[in-house]
C-alpha positions as CSV (number, residue, x, y, z in Angstrom):
1,M,99.6,86.9,79.1
2,S,98.6,84.5,81.8
3,T,101.3,82.1,80.6
4,V,103.9,84.8,80.8
5,R,102.9,85.7,84.4
6,I,102.9,82.0,85.5
7,F,106.4,81.6,83.9
8,A,107.7,84.7,85.6
9,G,106.3,83.6,89.0
10,A,108.0,80.2,88.6
11,I,111.3,81.8,87.7
12,G,111.0,84.2,90.6
13,R,110.3,81.5,93.1
14,R,113.1,79.3,91.7
15,S,115.5,82.3,92.0
16,D,114.6,82.9,95.6
17,L,113.1,86.3,94.9
18,D,110.9,87.7,97.6
19,D,107.1,88.1,96.8
20,E,107.5,91.8,95.9
21,R,110.3,91.2,93.4
22,I,108.3,88.2,91.9
23,D,105.4,90.6,91.3
24,D,107.8,93.1,89.7
25,L,109.2,90.3,87.4
26,K,105.6,89.3,86.5
27,L,104.6,92.9,85.7
28,A,107.8,93.6,83.7
29,L,107.5,90.5,81.6
30,S,103.8,91.1,81.0
31,E,104.4,94.7,79.9
32,I,107.2,93.6,77.5
33,A,105.1,90.8,76.0
34,S,102.1,93.1,75.7
35,G,104.2,95.6,73.7
36,M,105.7,92.9,71.5
37,I,102.4,91.4,70.7
38,A,101.0,94.8,69.7
39,D,97.4,94.6,68.4
40,G,97.1,90.8,68.9
41,T,95.6,90.1,65.5
42,E,98.3,87.6,64.5
43,A,100.3,84.9,66.2
44,R,103.7,86.1,67.4
45,S,106.6,84.2,68.9
46,L,108.5,85.7,71.9
47,A,111.6,84.3,73.5
48,F,112.6,84.9,77.1
49,E,116.2,84.1,78.1
50,I,116.7,84.3,81.9
51,A,119.8,83.8,83.9
52,T,120.4,84.2,87.6
53,D,123.4,84.9,89.8
54,E,124.0,86.2,93.3
55,S,123.0,89.7,92.2
56,G,119.6,88.8,90.8
57,V,117.7,87.8,87.6
58,H,118.9,88.9,84.1
59,V,116.4,88.9,81.3
60,R,116.7,89.1,77.5
61,T,113.4,89.1,75.6
62,T,113.1,89.0,71.8
63,G,110.1,89.3,69.5
64,P,109.2,90.4,66.0
65,L,109.0,94.1,65.2
66,T,105.4,95.2,65.4
67,G,105.5,97.7,62.5
68,A,103.6,100.1,64.7
69,D,104.9,103.7,65.1
70,P,106.0,103.8,68.7
71,S,105.6,107.5,68.9
72,A,101.9,107.2,68.0
73,D,101.2,104.5,70.6
74,I,100.3,106.0,73.9
75,G,100.3,102.5,75.5
76,A,103.9,101.9,74.4
77,D,105.0,105.1,76.2
78,H,103.1,104.0,79.3
79,R,104.6,100.5,79.2
80,R,108.1,101.9,78.8
81,R,107.8,104.3,81.8
82,L,106.3,101.6,83.9
83,L,109.1,99.2,83.0
84,E,111.8,101.9,83.7
85,A,110.3,102.4,87.1
86,L,110.5,98.7,87.9
87,V,113.9,98.0,86.3
88,P,115.8,101.2,85.6
89,D,118.5,99.4,83.5
90,A,116.0,98.3,80.9
91,I,117.3,98.7,77.3
92,W,115.2,98.6,74.2
93,S,116.8,97.9,70.8
94,T,116.4,96.2,67.5
95,E,118.4,93.3,66.1
96,G,117.6,92.6,62.5
97,D,113.9,92.1,62.2
98,E,113.4,91.6,66.0
99,Q,112.9,93.9,68.9
100,L,115.0,93.2,72.0
101,V,114.5,94.2,75.7
102,T,117.1,93.4,78.3
103,F,117.0,94.2,82.1
104,S,118.2,92.9,85.4
105,L,116.1,92.6,88.6
106,A,118.2,92.8,91.8
107,R,117.3,90.4,94.6
């Protein structure tokens, strides 16, 4: 998780986000990664695609399906609500055998 947070901080600074928005980006990416890693018992690859424009930062994150039942995971519900509070346009979906989360973070 520390690598994800360092990466998010670097992207936020490079995108000229203010400190509060950088913290939001770090938290959002950490929560997404945490959910995609699930129980942490096996190595998993995650991909973060980030684009910026005058309106803000646009993120697309992909990772393998965890196989866990999301309705039985209280942590997943908490992560989803937290992410929706930070970035209301967050969308969760699946694409083949991967899960996908996209969102935008306004400047």
